[in-house]
GUBA-684303 format. One record per residue (C-alpha): residue in three letters; x, y, z. Coordinates in steps of 0.25 Angstrom, whole numbers, plus 5000, padded with zeros to 4 digits. Example, Ala and Ser with C-alpha at 12.3 -4.5 7.8 and 13.67 -1.06 7.14 Angstrom:
// residues 2
ALA504949825031/SER505549965029/
END
This chain:
// residues 291
MET501049725037/CYS501549695051/ARG502349805057/ARG502749725070/SER504249725071/ASP505049595073/SER505649585087/ARG506749505081/PHE507249635075/ARG506949745085/GLY508249825088/GLN509049745078/GLN509849825069/ILE509849765055/LYS511149805047/PRO510949835033/ASP511349725024/PRO511749765009/SER511349635003/ARG509949645010/SER509849795005/GLU510049744991/LEU509049634993/LEU508049734997/ASN508349824985/GLN508149704976/VAL506749684983/ARG506449824980/ARG506749814965/ALA505949694964/LEU504749754970/ARG504849874961/VAL505049784949/ARG503749714952/HIS503049844955/LEU502549804969/SER501949924977/ARG502750004987/ARG501949954998/THR502249804994/ALA503749834992/LYS503849905006/ALA503149785012/TYR504049685005/ILE505349755008/GLY504949755023/TRP504649605024/ILE505949575017/LEU506749665027/ARG506049595038/PHE506349455032/LEU507849495031/ARG507849545045/PHE507249415050/HIS508449335044/PRO509549435047/SER510949405041/ARG510349305031/ASP510449315016/PRO509049315010/GLN509549224999/GLN509849115009/LEU508449125016/ASP507449025011/GLU505948995014/SER506248955028/GLU506749085032/ILE505549155025/SER504649065032/ALA505249095045/PHE505049245043/LEU503649235039/THR503349145050/HIS503949245060/LEU503049355055/ALA501849265058/THR502249205071/HIS503049315077/ASP502649445071/ASN501149405070/VAL500949465056/SER499649445048/ALA499549345037/SER499549455026/THR500849515032/GLN501549385032/ASN501049365018/GLN501649495014/ALA503049455020/ARG502949325013/SER502749394999/ALA503849495002/LEU504849375005/LEU504349294993/PHE504649424984/LEU506049434990/TYR506449294987/ARG505649274974/ARG505849404967/VAL507149454973/LEU507949334977/ARG507449254966/ARG507149134975/ASP505949044974/ILE505249034988/GLU504248934988/GLY503048924998/LEU503548965012/LYS503248845020/GLY503148845035/VAL502748985037/VAL501849015048/ARG500749095042/ALA500149225049/LYS498649205053/VAL497749265043/SER496749365049/ARG495349365045/ARG494649495049/ILE493249545045/PRO493449685037/VAL492949805044/VAL491749865037/LEU491150005039/SER489650035037/ARG489250145027/GLU489050235039/GLU490350205045/VAL491050235031/THR490350365030/ALA490750405044/VAL492250375042/ILE492250455028/ASP491550575034/ARG492750585044/LEU493750595033/GLN494050715024/GLY494750745011/PRO495450645003/GLN495450545014/ARG493950545014/LEU493950524999/MET494950405000/VAL493950335010/GLU492750365001/LEU493550304989/MET493950174997/TYR492450165002/GLY491750194989/CYS492750124979/GLY493250004988/LEU494650054987/ARG495750004996/LEU496650105003/LEU497850114994/GLU496950094982/CYS496250224985/LEU497550294989/ARG498250254976/LEU497150304967/ARG497650394956/VAL496850494948/LYS496750414935/ASP496150304943/ILE494850384945/ASP493750374934/PHE492750474937/GLY491950444924/ARG491750294927/PHE491750314942/GLU492850214944/ILE494150204951/VAL495350114946/VAL496050054957/ARG497550024953/SER498349914958/GLY497349874969/LYS497349744977/GLY498149634969/ASN498749744961/LYS497449754952/ASP496649874947/ARG495149884948/ARG494049984946/THR493150034957/ILE491950124957/LEU492150274961/PRO490850314968/GLU490150444963/THR490050494977/ILE491550514978/VAL491850564964/GLU491650714967/THR492550704979/LEU493550634971/ARG493550734960/GLU493750854970/HIS494850774977/LEU495550754963/THR495450904960/ARG496250934973/VAL497250824970/ARG497450874956/ALA497751014961/LEU498750964970/HIS499450884959/GLU499451004949/ARG500151084960/GLU501150974962/LEU501450964947/GLU501751114947/SER502851094958/GLY503450974951/ALA502750864959/GLY501450794956/TRP502050654954/VAL501450524959/GLU502050384960/LEU501650294948/PRO501450144946/ALA502550064941/SER503150104927/VAL502050204925/ASP503050324928/ARG504050264918/LYS503050254907/TYR502450384910/PRO503450474917/ASN502450594920/ALA501250514924/GLY501650524939/LYS501250674939/SER500050654930/TRP498650684936/GLY498050544933/TRP499150474941/GLN499050564954/TRP498550494967/ILE497050534970/PHE497450544985/PRO498850604985/ALA499750604997/THR499850735005/ARG501350745003/THR502350724991/TYR503650654990/ARG504850644981/ASP505050514974/SER506550464976/LEU506650404962/THR506050514953/GLY506150634962/GLN504650664959/ARG503850734969/ARG502650634971/ARG501450624979/HIS500950484984/HIS499550444987/TYR498950475000/HIS499550385011/GLU498650265016/SER498950285030/ALA498450425030/LEU497050385025/GLN497050265035/ARG497250355047/ALA496150445042/VAL495150335041/LYS495550275054/GLU495350415061/ALA493950435053/VAL493550295058/LEU493750335072/ARG493150465071/ALA491850395065/GLY491750315078/ILE491950185070/ASN492450075078/LYS492849985067/PRO494349965062/ALA494050035049/SER495150065039/CYS495250115025/HIS495049975020/THR493749975027/PHE493150065017/ARG493449965006/ASN492649865014/ALA491549965016/SER491349985001/THR491149834998/
END
């Protein structure tokens, strides 16, 4: 997602508009009802806010396809966003009008489309992969080994729960992967012992937190309603928990989120530099290396 600020709004004070605040609340409710991820919801809210600021003092109900097209064109011609970023903004605005404002927006004509970039993926050799992994320690090393050995994407790895590991069948179940689809992948035998030892330490942490009244994790939609105590059961715990806990504002539960992706991304970047590899390798590179 492009983070470049629009020069049209630099230094401009946007006065709060009660009607727009209510509109955003409606968008948030619609996003929750459809069980879209927090990441998607945050991105959609951000694009809708930028769209409203692009047309200040205008009622969104009065804006039509031409105003939407003008905003999307501005992103491509002025902000130089990528094609995927422009498509995300388009999806957010279509969600606003179709799901919240209940207006049927047809194909947006006349939009200047952002140029699609075609790049060759970065691929590491086995020796380079080994060099990077050898410069990682603890859970970070295990995460990269899983991404490499199992072909996992970054968030697929970080969102693994204890119940998703089948040691007997040497399998991992990836929940809500790309396209919101589940799939099975192989768990390499070379990682099994390290993973077992890691889970032993995670379970000890979990049991200590249960004694102090914590030990909860966030659950998928409706699971917490059907099974009120599932959030503190061992099977639903993150395999790679975050280093800190937080208190959920709705339930008051003391929870622990999964390990943050930015921390692993930084660690991998530093390991690549220490290994003397001049390729722009990232966490996703290990998924490419595994295929």
